[in-house]
N, C-alpha and C positions, 0 to 999 in steps of 0.2 A: 758511323761515317765510313765512307769508302776509303780503302787503303791501297797503295801501290807498292809493288815490289821493286820495280825499276822502270826507267824510260830508256829506250834505245833509239838513238838518232841515226839517220841514214841507213835504216834496215832494208835490205833487199831480199830477205828470206821470207817475209810474212806479208805477202800481197804484192801486187804489181808496182813497179817503179821504186822510187826512193821513199821510204815511209818512216814516220815516227811510230814506234811500237810502244804501247802503254801496257805494262804487265800488272794486272790486278792481283790482289791478295784475296784468297777465299775460293774454295771449291769443296763441295760435299760429295762429288761423284767418286773420288778416290779410285780412279781406274788402275787396276793392276798393270804394272809396267810403265806407269806415267813417269816421264823424265823430269817433271817440274813439281815434284812433291813439296818443295820448299815454298810453293805458292798456295798450299791448301789452307793454311791458317788465316782466317778472315781478319784477325786482329794484328797480324804482322805487317810491318812496313810503315810507310809514311802516309799521313792523311792526304787524300787527293787534293783538298783545298790548298795545302802547302806547296803543291807542285804545279798549280794552275799557271803562275808566271812562266815557269820553265816550259810547260806544254804550249802556251801561246807563242813563245819565242821560237820553239823548235818546229811548230806546225808550219810556220812561214817558209822554212827552207826545205820542206818535204812535199812530195806529190800527194800524199794521203796519210791516213792514220789507221793503225791496226790496234785493236783491243784484244788482249789475250790474257792468259793467266795460268793459274787459278782459273776462274771463270768470271768474266765480266758481268754475266747475268745471275751470278750467285745471289746477289742482293734481292733480286725479284722474287725468288722462291724462299729465301731464308732471312732476309733483313729488309722487309718492305719499307721501313723508315728511311732507307738510304736510296730508294729508287729515284727520287727527285734529283739527287746529285748526279746520277748516271744520265738522266734525261737532259739536264742542263749541259753536261759535257758533250753529249751527242749533238745537241742543238748548236752549241758554240762551234764545234768542228764543222758542222754543215754550213753554218753562216759564213765560214771562211772558204766555202766551196771546195772542201777536201773530200776525197772519197773515204768511206769508212768500211773497214772489214772487221768483223767480230767473230772470234772463235768461242764456241760454247759446247760443253759436253751434253747439254740437253738435246732431246730429240724434238722433231717438229711437233709430234703429238703432245709432248710436255709443254712446248711453247704455246700451243693453242689453249692451254688452261690459264694463261695469264689474263687477268681482267681486261676487257676491251679497251678502256681508256689508257691504261698503261701500255698495253700491246701496241696501240696506234702511235703513242708517243715514242716508243723505242724503235719499232721497226719502220716507222715513217722516216727515220733518219739514217738507216743502215743501207749500204749499197750491196754488200755481200756478206753472207753468214756461213760459216763452216760449222755444221751441226753434227752431233753424235759423240758418244763416248769413245775414247781410244780403246780398242780391243787388241790386246797383245797378239792373239792368234791371227789377227788380220793385219798386222803391221806390214807396211809396204813402203819402203824408202824411195820407191820410184815415183810416188804420187806427189804432185806439186801442192803445197799448202795443206796437206792432210797427213796424218800419221798412220791411219789404218783404212782399209778399203770400205768399211761400212760408213765412214764419215762422208757427208755430202756437202757440196758447195751449193747454196741456194741464194736466190735473189728475191728479197721481199718485193711483191708486186705493188703497184700504186694503189690498189684497192685496199680499203681498211678491213679489219677483221669483222666478219659478218657471217652468220651461219650459212647463208646462201652461197658465199664464196669460199667456204672453208677449205676446199681442196685446191684452190687456185691462188692462195695468198703467197705461198713460197714457190717460186719457179725453180725447179732443179736444173742447174746448169752443168752439173758434173758430167752428164751425158754428152755435153758438147766438148769434152776434153779429148785431146789427141796426145797420147803419151804424157798425160798429167797436165798439159798446158791448156788454159782456157782459150777459146777462140774469141778474140777481142773485137771482131768485126768492126 
């Protein structure tokens, strides 16, 4: 079962606008210099299902939802029995017309290894994805919503995962940044 470290209401640091940030437990990347080592243990924290009433109430008073951790996608690679719980959460958030940002230490190439049916269910509901492991030598505190310069902000495109579109599924929007700010045209 998915577990959460904490919920942060009215968060203005993790995505645009006022957001509900959901901090997941579990990360196997163990990046040197990670400031959130207390989120690495997959079995630490409160079961997601116990927090659904709180999440539903807090979602209504925020512009969007941010999923961080740990790594919200840790279950996809390490605990596939829990993926359905993540998909249901994403679908519930999307049904409320909230934007969804997700932070993951996995790279785009690693994400492409996810089975197609799971890939489409997850990324069909995400608006923006911050990808890549934190690299201490590339730490840059001037970057908005990223900790190191190797991390990219990508937007899943509306096309589903298909080998013909493999290079076009994630649209890199980091290059549209000016001083770390996204151009929200």
